C-alpha positions as a printed NumPy array, in Angstrom:
array([[ 18.318,  -4.503,  25.722],
       [ 16.09 ,  -7.627,  25.404],
       [ 12.513,  -7.54 ,  27.607],
       [ 12.517,  -9.068,  30.549],
       [ 10.818, -12.593,  30.403],
       [  8.261, -12.216,  32.947],
       [  7.115,  -8.757,  30.968],
       [  7.537, -10.516,  27.806],
       [  4.685, -13.172,  29.115],
       [  2.444, -10.447,  30.403],
       [  2.555,  -8.497,  27.193],
       [  1.664, -12.017,  25.193],
       [ -0.845, -12.523,  27.381],
       [ -2.446,  -9.108,  27.33 ],
       [ -2.786,  -9.606,  23.698],
       [ -4.636, -12.72 ,  24.069],
       [ -7.307, -11.114,  26.377],
       [ -8.264,  -8.649,  24.399],
       [ -7.926, -10.17 ,  21.148],
       [-12.008, -10.865,  20.483],
       [-12.425,  -6.958,  21.115],
       [ -9.309,  -6.695,  18.238],
       [-11.212,  -8.83 ,  15.837],
       [-14.631,  -7.361,  16.055],
       [-12.993,  -3.806,  15.917],
       [-11.458,  -5.282,  12.602],
       [-14.433,  -6.574,  11.773],
       [-16.319,  -2.704,  11.853],
       [-13.813,  -1.285,  10.007],
       [-14.147,  -3.969,   7.243],
       [-17.838,  -2.812,   7.057],
       [-16.973,   0.557,   5.54 ],
       [-17.117,   0.069,   1.998],
       [-14.044,   2.574,   2.279],
       [-12.784,   2.509,  -1.817],
       [-11.494,   5.819,  -2.898],
       [-12.618,   8.913,  -2.412],
       [-15.304,   7.481,   0.101],
       [-13.154,   6.876,   3.188],
       [-14.531,   9.916,   5.019],
       [-16.951,   8.091,   7.714],
       [-14.311,   5.025,   8.367],
       [-11.73 ,   8.313,   8.988],
       [-14.403,   9.433,  11.5  ],
       [-14.36 ,   5.887,  12.875],
       [-10.696,   6.169,  13.375],
       [-10.575,   9.256,  14.904],
       [-13.156,   8.561,  17.362],
       [-11.437,   5.34 ,  18.564],
       [ -8.178,   7.086,  19.091],
       [ -9.415,   9.834,  20.715],
       [-11.476,   7.352,  23.184],
       [ -8.423,   6.188,  23.998],
       [ -6.816,   9.588,  25.163],
       [ -4.547,  10.219,  22.036],
       [ -3.617,  13.711,  21.316],
       [ -5.599,  13.903,  18.122],
       [ -4.529,  15.538,  14.363],
       [ -6.676,  15.835,  11.508],
       [ -6.116,  17.333,   8.194],
       [ -6.606,  17.935,   4.727],
       [ -3.729,  16.395,   1.764],
       [ -2.238,  20.148,   0.755],
       [ -2.187,  19.477,  -3.225],
       [  0.306,  22.126,  -3.96 ],
       [  2.638,  20.829,  -1.417],
       [  2.771,  17.226,  -2.651],
       [  3.197,  18.448,  -6.258],
       [  6.037,  20.007,  -5.695],
       [  7.962,  17.002,  -3.513],
       [  9.95 ,  14.662,  -6.003],
       [  7.503,  12.033,  -4.136],
       [  4.455,  13.388,  -5.153],
       [  2.093,  11.667,  -7.534],
       [ -0.469,  13.494,  -9.887],
       [ -3.691,  14.765,  -8.66 ],
       [ -6.533,  14.029, -11.152],
       [-10.541,  14.393, -10.356],
       [-10.486,  11.036,  -8.554],
       [ -8.247,  11.958,  -5.933],
       [ -9.709,  11.389,  -2.746],
       [-10.381,  14.691,  -0.145],
       [-11.172,  12.338,   2.767],
       [ -8.306,  13.767,   5.589],
       [ -5.869,  12.282,   7.363],
       [ -5.812,  10.594,  10.754],
       [ -2.83 ,  10.844,  13.178],
       [ -3.55 ,   9.504,  17.041],
       [ -0.115,  10.618,  19.07 ],
       [  0.814,   9.263,  22.181],
       [  3.405,  11.579,  24.515],
       [  5.061,   9.89 ,  27.285],
       [  5.34 ,  11.575,  30.348],
       [  9.525,  11.33 ,  30.009],
       [ 10.637,  11.05 ,  26.439],
       [ 13.134,   8.143,  27.782],
       [ 12.911,   5.101,  24.274],
       [ 12.863,   5.736,  20.857],
       [ 10.011,   7.465,  18.855],
       [  7.933,   5.033,  16.523],
       [  5.354,   5.339,  13.493],
       [  2.692,   3.114,  13.52 ],
       [  0.585,   3.51 ,  10.02 ],
       [ -1.735,   1.864,   7.904],
       [ -3.885,   2.744,   5.221],
       [ -8.203,   2.63 ,   5.272],
       [ -8.685,   2.939,   1.186],
       [ -9.837,  -0.011,  -0.271],
       [ -9.494,  -1.645,  -3.965],
       [-13.221,  -1.589,  -5.672],
       [-15.088,  -5.273,  -5.454],
       [-15.568,  -6.288,  -8.898],
       [-18.502,  -8.178,  -9.5  ],
       [-20.495,  -8.938,  -6.136],
       [-21.604, -12.237,  -7.545],
       [-18.576, -13.62 ,  -7.572],
       [-18.078, -13.327,  -4.27 ],
       [-18.728, -16.463,  -1.709],
       [-19.646, -13.978,   1.022],
       [-20.89 ,  -9.766,   0.54 ],
       [-17.33 ,  -7.734,  -0.017],
       [-17.925,  -5.797,   2.981],
       [-19.688,  -8.554,   5.313],
       [-16.532,  -9.778,   7.921],
       [-17.462, -13.289,   8.148],
       [-15.088, -15.755,   9.438],
       [-14.787, -19.239,   8.748],
       [-12.622, -21.663,  10.694],
       [ -9.1  , -19.613,  10.873],
       [-10.014, -16.739,   8.182],
       [-11.543, -13.428,   8.235],
       [-13.046, -11.908,   4.72 ],
       [-14.02 ,  -9.06 ,   3.422],
       [-12.571,  -6.835,   0.904],
       [ -9.829,  -4.822,   2.571],
       [ -9.825,  -6.524,   5.548],
       [ -5.977,  -8.169,   4.878],
       [ -5.088,  -4.914,   2.906],
       [ -5.145,  -3.399,   5.542],
       [ -7.573,  -3.128,   8.265],
       [ -6.662,  -6.342,   9.758],
       [ -3.208,  -4.292,  10.439],
       [ -4.72 ,  -1.045,  11.235],
       [ -6.265,  -2.887,  14.081],
       [ -3.257,  -4.204,  15.324],
       [ -1.468,  -1.201,  15.51 ],
       [ -4.06 ,   0.337,  17.827],
       [ -4.511,  -2.935,  19.724],
       [ -1.007,  -3.71 ,  20.19 ],
       [ -0.63 ,  -0.44 ,  22.219],
       [ -4.048,  -1.684,  23.754],
       [ -1.767,  -4.562,  24.901],
       [  0.594,  -2.368,  26.47 ],
       [ -2.117,  -0.094,  28.614],
       [ -3.944,  -3.486,  29.798],
       [ -1.046,  -4.287,  31.914],
       [ -0.356,  -0.562,  33.098],
       [  2.787,   0.219,  30.853],
       [  2.991,   2.604,  28.052],
       [  5.567,   3.663,  25.677],
       [  8.564,   5.851,  27.191],
       [  8.887,   7.551,  23.628],
       [  6.419,   9.039,  21.142],
       [  4.058,   7.05 ,  19.149],
       [  2.351,   8.112,  16.583],
       [ -0.509,   6.002,  14.89 ],
       [ -1.252,   7.25 ,  11.475],
       [ -4.775,   6.207,   9.538],
       [ -4.165,   7.498,   5.64 ],
       [ -5.701,   7.261,   2.338],
       [ -4.847,   7.11 ,  -1.385],
       [ -2.254,   4.269,  -0.304],
       [ -3.975,   2.023,  -3.103],
       [ -3.993,   4.811,  -5.894],
       [ -0.733,   7.533,  -5.162],
       [  1.208,   7.066,  -2.018],
       [ -0.099,  10.865,  -1.612],
       [ -1.371,  10.116,   1.927],
       [  1.604,   8.929,   3.653],
       [  3.622,  11.549,   1.894],
       [  1.129,  14.108,   2.945],
       [  2.489,  12.799,   6.774],
       [  6.127,  13.238,   5.894],
       [  4.99 ,  17.248,   4.816],
       [  3.093,  17.536,   7.9  ],
       [  6.467,  17.093,   9.771],
       [  5.768,  13.586,  11.425],
       [  8.856,  11.982,  11.383],
       [ 10.228,   8.915,  13.995],
       [ 13.172,   6.853,  14.747],
       [ 11.966,   4.092,  12.867],
       [  8.115,   3.097,  11.042],
       [  6.003,  -0.431,  11.415],
       [  3.472,  -0.722,   8.553],
       [  1.417,  -4.158,   9.08 ],
       [  0.726,  -4.69 ,   5.441],
       [ -0.335,  -8.646,   5.012],
       [  3.199,  -9.768,   4.079],
       [  2.687, -13.525,   5.561],
       [  4.933, -13.057,   8.581],
       [  7.542, -11.576,   6.672],
       [  9.918,  -8.427,   6.788],
       [  9.355,  -6.976,   2.984],
       [ 13.673,  -6.161,   2.044],
       [ 12.732,  -4.242,  -0.946],
       [  9.977,  -3.28 ,  -2.996],
       [  9.464,  -1.679,  -6.542],
       [  8.155,   1.991,  -7.297],
       [  4.985,   1.903,  -9.589],
       [  3.984,   4.109, -12.468],
       [  0.292,   4.719, -13.931],
       [ -0.188,   5.971, -17.092],
       [ -2.853,   6.17 , -19.119],
       [ -2.429,   5.705, -23.357],
       [ -5.551,   7.318, -25.584],
       [ -5.445,   6.206, -28.928],
       [ -7.468,   7.744, -31.892],
       [ -9.102,   6.252, -35.277],
       [-11.141,   7.396, -37.892],
       [-15.044,   6.427, -37.782],
       [-16.691,   4.986, -40.449],
       [-19.76 ,   2.481, -40.961],
       [-18.598,  -0.878, -40.655],
       [-19.543,  -1.664, -44.293],
       [-16.79 ,   0.455, -45.123],
       [-14.111,  -0.627, -42.242],
       [-11.526,  -0.954, -44.58 ],
       [-11.761,   2.868, -45.222],
       [-11.553,   3.959, -41.489],
       [ -8.982,   3.385, -38.689],
       [-10.122,   0.872, -35.662],
       [ -8.933,   2.842, -32.518],
       [ -9.322,  -0.499, -30.484],
       [ -7.581,  -2.612, -32.902],
       [ -4.718,   0.081, -32.898],
       [ -4.603,   0.166, -29.133],
       [ -3.534,  -3.482, -28.955],
       [ -0.329,  -2.921, -31.245],
       [  0.351,  -0.346, -28.338],
       [ -0.158,  -3.119, -25.6  ],
       [  2.138,  -4.996, -27.788],
       [  5.128,  -2.518, -27.718],
       [  4.543,  -1.922, -23.805],
       [  4.898,  -6.006, -22.943],
       [  7.852,  -5.425, -25.138],
       [  9.248,  -2.623, -22.637],
       [  8.067,  -4.823, -19.417],
       [ 10.596,  -7.894, -21.068],
       [ 13.367,  -5.267, -21.337],
       [ 13.057,  -4.146, -17.855],
       [ 12.601,  -7.287, -16.804],
       [ 15.919,  -8.243, -18.43 ],
       [ 17.904,  -5.381, -16.42 ],
       [ 17.143,  -7.345, -13.207],
       [ 20.753,  -8.699, -13.533],
       [ 23.209,  -7.297, -10.62 ],
       [ 20.109,  -6.321,  -8.197],
       [ 20.301,  -8.573,  -5.179],
       [ 16.645,  -8.34 ,  -3.913],
       [ 15.466,  -8.994,  -7.422],
       [ 17.531, -10.867,  -9.619],
       [ 16.523, -14.448,  -8.575],
       [ 12.444, -13.111,  -8.92 ],
       [ 11.324, -14.994, -12.244],
       [  9.259, -11.704, -13.062],
       [ 10.065,  -8.862, -10.74 ],
       [  8.631,  -6.137, -13.022],
       [  5.056,  -6.428, -14.072],
       [  3.404,  -4.594, -16.328],
       [ -0.944,  -4.555, -16.126],
       [ -3.395,  -3.483, -18.426],
       [ -5.885,  -2.933, -15.766],
       [ -8.639,  -1.129, -17.241],
       [ -9.723,  -0.462, -21.686],
       [-12.729,   1.17 , -22.946],
       [-13.266,   2.537, -26.254],
       [-15.713,   3.315, -29.148],
       [-19.317,   4.454, -29.   ],
       [-21.484,   2.283, -31.232],
       [-21.189,  -1.369, -32.115],
       [-22.016,  -0.687, -36.054],
       [-19.601,   2.236, -35.839],
       [-15.5  ,   1.65 , -36.77 ],
       [-14.373,   3.199, -32.977],
       [-12.664,   6.136, -33.153],
       [-11.024,   6.357, -29.286],
       [ -9.864,   3.967, -27.057],
       [ -8.017,   4.767, -23.961],
       [ -5.484,   2.257, -21.643],
       [ -5.302,   2.515, -17.994],
       [ -2.101,   0.795, -17.281],
       [  0.08 ,   0.295, -14.628],
       [  4.01 ,  -0.914, -14.266],
       [  6.809,  -1.691, -11.784],
       [  9.958,   0.085, -11.323],
       [ 13.47 ,  -0.892, -10.051],
       [ 14.338,   1.019,  -6.705],
       [ 16.972,   3.643,  -7.48 ],
       [ 14.876,   4.815, -10.853],
       [ 13.327,   7.867, -10.42 ],
       [  9.81 ,   7.927, -11.566],
       [ 10.433,  10.632, -14.077],
       [ 13.298,   8.685, -15.405],
       [ 10.759,   5.564, -15.879],
       [  8.219,   7.656, -16.944],
       [ 10.375,   9.64 , -19.907],
       [ 11.336,   6.429, -21.307],
       [  7.889,   4.77 , -21.274],
       [  6.696,   8.203, -23.533],
       [  9.993,   8.06 , -25.303],
       [  9.5  ,   4.145, -26.287],
       [  5.371,   4.778, -27.191],
       [  7.144,   7.619, -29.719],
       [  9.644,   5.628, -31.505],
       [  6.926,   3.184, -31.521],
       [  4.562,   5.404, -33.34 ],
       [  7.067,   6.45 , -35.88 ],
       [  7.53 ,   3.096, -36.988],
       [  3.975,   2.342, -37.626],
       [  1.94 ,   3.462, -40.799],
       [ -1.155,   4.988, -38.913],
       [  0.593,   5.738, -35.722],
       [  3.46 ,   7.88 , -37.483],
       [  0.439,  10.498, -38.531],
       [ -2.138,  10.107, -34.87 ],
       [  0.424,   9.252, -32.363],
       [ -0.569,   7.558, -29.079],
       [ -1.347,  10.354, -26.319],
       [  0.156,   9.479, -23.08 ],
       [ -0.724,  10.932, -19.901],
       [  0.383,  10.287, -15.827],
       [ -2.278,   9.99 , -13.885],
       [ -1.313,   8.214, -10.632],
       [  1.348,   6.401,  -8.664],
       [  4.569,   7.961,  -9.597],
       [  6.829,   6.556,  -7.036],
       [  9.96 ,   5.369,  -6.65 ],
       [ 10.845,   1.747,  -4.537],
       [ 13.156,   1.068,  -1.651],
       [ 15.122,  -1.102,  -0.641],
       [ 15.997,  -1.844,   3.455],
       [ 19.537,  -2.033,   4.425],
       [ 20.031,  -4.958,   6.441],
       [ 21.664,  -4.529,  10.209],
       [ 19.591,  -1.987,  11.304],
       [ 18.226,  -2.036,  15.282],
       [ 14.79 ,  -1.956,  14.49 ],
       [ 15.229,  -4.79 ,  12.554],
       [ 16.967,  -6.706,  15.237],
       [ 14.026,  -5.79 ,  18.008],
       [ 11.389,  -6.993,  15.564],
       [ 13.198,  -9.906,  14.879],
       [ 13.523, -10.732,  18.288],
       [  9.648,  -9.999,  18.999],
       [  8.886, -12.396,  15.865],
       [ 10.562, -15.149,  17.225],
       [  9.027, -14.787,  20.758],
       [  5.353, -14.6  ,  19.084],
       [  5.689, -16.938,  16.439],
       [  8.591, -19.497,  17.364],
       [ 10.401, -19.258,  14.075],
       [ 13.202, -16.665,  13.171],
       [ 12.098, -13.735,  10.704],
       [ 12.305, -13.816,   6.79 ],
       [ 13.107, -11.304,   4.639],
       [ 11.801, -10.98 ,   1.098],
       [ 11.044,  -8.779,  -1.905],
       [  7.195,  -7.907,  -3.048],
       [  6.88 ,  -6.271,  -6.135],
       [  3.818,  -3.885,  -5.366],
       [  3.641,  -0.413,  -3.988],
       [  3.907,   0.316,  -0.134],
       [  4.1  ,   3.585,   1.978],
       [  7.423,   2.437,   3.25 ],
       [  9.039,   4.271,   0.612],
       [  7.842,   7.587,   2.028],
       [  9.819,   7.004,   5.403],
       [ 12.941,   5.061,   3.593],
       [ 12.995,   7.589,   0.992],
       [ 13.108,  10.807,   2.446],
       [ 12.916,  10.609,   6.327],
       [ 16.19 ,   7.957,   6.156],
       [ 14.835,   5.893,   9.216],
       [ 14.24 ,   1.716,   9.015],
       [ 10.716,   1.354,   7.557],
       [  9.537,  -1.698,   8.577],
       [  6.993,  -3.695,   6.44 ],
       [  5.974,  -6.681,   8.2  ],
       [  2.303,  -8.261,   8.681],
       [  0.015, -11.191,   8.829],
       [ -0.499, -14.053,   6.504],
       [ -3.423, -13.557,   3.921],
       [ -4.897, -14.406,   0.797],
       [ -6.635, -13.333,  -2.244],
       [ -5.946,  -9.083,  -1.29 ],
       [ -6.932,  -7.357,  -4.434],
       [ -9.157, -10.174,  -5.428],
       [-12.7  , -11.979,  -4.798],
       [-12.575, -13.725,  -1.023],
       [ -9.561, -11.836,   0.219],
       [ -9.355, -12.624,   3.442],
       [ -6.759, -12.803,   6.656],
       [ -5.605, -15.729,   8.662],
       [ -6.584, -15.019,  12.449],
       [ -4.211, -17.285,  13.933],
       [ -1.601, -14.743,  11.993],
       [ -3.297, -11.637,  13.092],
       [ -2.605, -12.612,  16.836],
       [  1.201, -13.433,  15.828],
       [  1.777, -10.526,  14.368],
       [ -0.327,  -8.369,  17.283],
       [  1.841, -10.205,  19.641],
       [  5.402,  -9.441,  17.719],
       [  3.889,  -5.459,  17.36 ],
       [  3.385,  -5.122,  21.078],
       [  6.518,  -6.709,  21.814],
       [  8.236,  -4.746,  19.617],
       [  7.292,  -1.449,  20.81 ],
       [  7.97 ,  -2.13 ,  24.115],
       [ 11.75 ,  -3.258,  23.595],
       [ 12.187,  -0.412,  20.841],
       [ 10.299,   2.606,  22.451],
       [ 11.035,   1.057,  26.535],
       [  7.835,   1.105,  28.84 ],
       [  7.055,   3.634,  31.922],
       [  4.044,   3.446,  34.283],
       [  0.617,   4.392,  32.016]])
């Protein structure tokens, strides 16, 4: 049943009333340089913010054994974050509506060279309609929206008439294990909303992601005798060539996949890091590639990983040097399957109506060729997982920024969604 127009207008006005405080809170989140492994302090901040609002609180560590034994778990490495997961729990006086998970991640990607930013990456500067800062768009803006959409209801004396979990996770940018841990902890709801920066659109499908390393060994000699050695860095480029051919083959498989076949290049391989050698005047004896590649929904991560291994092994057999010195492949991060959101759910209909009220435009959907935590809830809880958030630019790049009017619009849509999906009662 659609929201009463008077209640709708009160919610819209309440979001507007609290928006200045919301932006200030978002800026506070951005000031935490919460790159992988350094999220403890921002999680403490989130814990206090939720606790001060009266939510029942749960703070817990990730269970490595449980994650590694789950088909959706990604490999654990020495770089894996040890920061806790934080959940604030709203419990109604009477459970009359539909339950909901509001989820966001606090981990952010590295900044790259500081001199390439117009402002310091963790200085949340506002210029015109844009809020700058590393991890602001992806996704501390959405994190704050989760909290302030709930605040908007409370400001007018209401609260959801169903259980709502506000989840703050880590490892979204590296493994997806933080979201999986909330699932393993037992948190489940009738729908999930994750306000990632999606240009005010709903994600219809997203890819799975595999991270892997390829290590190549060479034969070191002095450069004056270079022909007698084997240059591991040069050899690594031949491996990259084969991986590009694999990428091309996987892109050809888009045919017959409705959410992907009209995309120019849905499967992207990224050679994200390369290191090797020890001395400019020695032929390098080692080189290591860190790679990321996408996988279509419906393809298990282990199946894709097996194809990567087999492809590199077959290439090695055809190469004069690699036949006796095969590259070593290790899987060291994301090992996740993609998902597709089935159209027609009540949750999507409610979000579409809320979006229309907040923006004046119909809700559009699209495919995004990156990882999203929504896969956990879509694949393993089998509930509608709605990924929908504000307009942004330069995520994972220099001068990352989020559009402030868009932040207000999506926060309004979220507050309206919560009110209709879960129902409301007097706070």
